[in-house]
N, C-alpha and C positions, 0 to 999 in steps of 0.2 A: 504494500500500500504506500503510495507516495504521500508527501506532505500535503499536497493540494487535495487529495482524496480525504485525508484526515480533517483538513480545514472545512471542507464542504459538509462532511458528516457531522462534525462538532457544531458548526454554525446552525444546521437544521435542528439539532437537538436543543441548543441553547435558546434559539429565537422562537421556536414553536410555542412553548408555554407562555411567553410574553403576550402573544396575540390572542391566546385562549383565555387568559385571566380577565376577570370582570372589572377590576378596580382601575379607574382612569387616573392618570398621573399627568400633571401639566406644569412641570418645572421649565424654566428658561434661564439663559445666562451661560456662564462658563464656570469651570471648576479647576482648581489647581490642587493636585494631590501629591503626597509623598509616601513612599512605602519602604519598609525595611523588614527583612526576615531571613529565613533559612531554607535552602534547597535540601532535599532529602538524599539525593545521590550525587556523587562526584564533586559538586560545587557546594560551598558552604554559605556563609553569610553574604547578604547582598542588599542593595537598596537602589532607589531611583526616584523618578518623578514622572508626573503626567499632567497634560493640559488637555481638557476636553470641553467641547461645546455641547450644551443640552438643547436638543431639538424637540419641542413639543409636537407630537404627531396627532393628538386628539385621542389616541388609543393608549399609548405608552410613551414615556420619555425616552428618546434614543440619544445616546452619548457617542460622539465621534471626536477623535483627537489623536494625540501623539503620546508615546510612552517610551522611556528608556530605563533599563535596569542593568546593574553591574554586579556580578557575583565574583568573589575572590576566595581562594583557599590556599593553604600552605601545603606543598608536597614534600616528599622525602628529599633530603639533601639541601634544604633551604631554598628550594625552588617555589614557584607559584603557578597556579592554574587559575585562569579567569574566564569569565563568560560575559560578553557585552551584548545586550539585546536592544535594538532600537527599531521603531516602526510605528504603524498606525494601530489604534485601539478603538474598538467600537463595543457598545453594550446597550442594554435595555434595562430599565428599572421595572422589576416584577412587583415589588411591594415598596411603598414609600413611607408609611406611617403606622405605628411608631418605629418599627424596625425597617431598615433599609436593606433590600435584597436586589442585587444586580447580577445579571448574566453578562459576561464579557468575552471578547475574542480579540486577540492581537495577532498581527502578522508583520513580518519584516525581516531584517538582516540580523545575523548573529555572528559574532567573532569569538571563537574559542581559541585561547592562547595558553600555551604551557611553556614555562621556563624551567630548565633543569640546570643545576649547578654541579659541575664535576670538579673535584679537588684531587690533584696529583702532585704531591709534595707542596711546593710553594706556588704552583700554577693553578689558577682558578679559571675554569672555562664555563661560560654561560651559553646554553643552547636554547633558542626560542623557536617554537613551532606554532604557527598560527593557521587556523582553518576558518575561512569565510564561508558562510552557509545561510540558509533561510530557516525561519522558525514559525511555528503556529503556537499560540499561547492562550488556550481556552481557560475560563475560570469563573468562579462565583465569589461575590463580595457580600458579606453580611455585616451590617453595622447599624449605627444610630445617627440620625441627623439632629444636631443641636443648634438650630437656627442656621447661621451661615457656615458653621463648622460641622464636619462629619468625621466619625471615627469608626473603625471596624477591622475585621479580619478578612483576608482574601486568600483563597486557595487557587493555585494556577498549575497547569501542566505545561511544561516547556518541551515541545516536540521539535527536535532539531532534525533537519534534513540529513546532515552529516554530523556525527558526534553522539554523545550520551544524552538521551532525553531524561528528564527528571520532573518530579513534583516539587512545588515550593509553597510555603505559607508565609504571608506578609501581614504585618500590622500596617494599617492605613490611617492617615490623617490628612485632611484637606479642608479647603474652604471654597465657598461659592461666591461668585461675583455676578451681579445682575439680579433680575427678578426671579 
């Protein structure tokens, strides 16, 4: 199964409940969010930010914007392994009050880098390997909206076209601008 098949199937599963639910949501404006958390496999701690625009559709509030995430871990021999994700993010609000529930989907470019340090006597050699690939990033965010501020937890699956795919859990905090 290719990444694009995975994106299509995940999108269908995430967006279908949004249009079947009865509760109308009518938010407008933009949101700035920050997230930090832990990947479960291969990569460790990570963080990043997002900027989205809320589009009221009359049925559900649709969110479209950009997101970047950077994960870093220490490898054996004082090397580092990192994963940089950057791309577009879209989502839909399933429930907005009092609990906030959003289905999200991100796609874009990923850069998987690994730095290895070799020590031979007094000689230190650093070897860097970088893989550029694409990613799909489906997820669900559950949180609370406190006026212009929102906080919550977000679960995401990072599916890389080349490399190790993993799940991640992030704490989210953000604020809303506009109506």
